[in-house]
C-alpha positions in Angstrom: 24.8 -19.0 176.9 25.4 -21.3 173.9 25.2 -25.1 174.0 26.6 -27.5 171.8 24.8 -31.1 171.6 27.1 -34.0 171.3 27.0 -35.6 168.0 25.6 -38.8 169.2 22.7 -37.0 170.9 21.1 -35.6 167.5 20.6 -36.6 164.1 19.6 -34.4 161.3 16.5 -34.8 159.1 14.7 -32.9 156.2 10.9 -32.2 156.5 8.9 -33.3 153.4 5.3 -32.8 154.7 4.5 -30.0 156.9 0.7 -30.3 156.3 -1.2 -29.6 159.6 1.9 -28.1 161.2 2.4 -25.0 159.2 3.6 -22.9 162.1 5.8 -25.4 163.5 7.6 -27.0 160.5 8.8 -25.7 157.1 9.0 -28.0 154.3 12.6 -28.7 153.0 14.3 -27.4 156.1 16.7 -29.3 158.0 15.7 -30.2 161.8 17.4 -31.8 164.6 15.9 -35.0 165.9 16.8 -36.1 169.3 17.0 -39.6 170.5 13.7 -41.0 172.0 13.3 -44.8 171.9 9.7 -44.5 173.0 8.8 -42.1 170.1 10.7 -44.3 167.6 8.8 -47.4 168.5 5.6 -45.6 168.0 6.8 -44.3 164.6 7.5 -40.8 165.8 10.5 -38.6 165.9 11.3 -35.8 168.5 12.1 -32.9 166.4 13.4 -29.3 167.6 10.8 -27.4 165.5 10.2 -23.6 165.0 9.4 -23.0 168.4 12.9 -24.0 169.5 11.3 -26.8 171.7 11.3 -30.4 171.0 7.9 -32.2 170.0 6.8 -35.5 168.6 6.0 -35.7 164.9 5.2 -38.7 162.6 8.5 -40.1 161.3 7.1 -40.3 157.6 7.1 -36.7 157.5 11.1 -36.7 157.6 14.1 -38.1 155.8 17.3 -38.6 157.7 20.4 -36.9 156.1 24.1 -36.9 156.7 25.9 -33.6 156.9 29.5 -32.7 157.2 30.9 -32.2 160.5 31.4 -28.4 160.0 27.7 -28.1 159.3 26.8 -30.4 162.0 28.6 -28.3 164.5 26.9 -25.2 163.0 23.5 -26.8 163.5 24.1 -28.0 166.9 24.4 -24.5 168.4 21.4 -23.6 170.4 20.7 -20.4 172.3 
């Protein structure tokens, strides 16, 4: 079953530093960052990583990006 996340539920980021997380993150890859006020307050982002699950990672490893609506719809598809 395919699920599409609402636009306001996710933002997109690019990983700039995957050191220490080589199996979980790929450098220069686009990831979905899910809203998490507690994580944000601690300097972390909740990222849907290579496992397909969401985990907390240090915010400084990522840069937020804007993507066109068509790309955003494609990235929001999950299995």
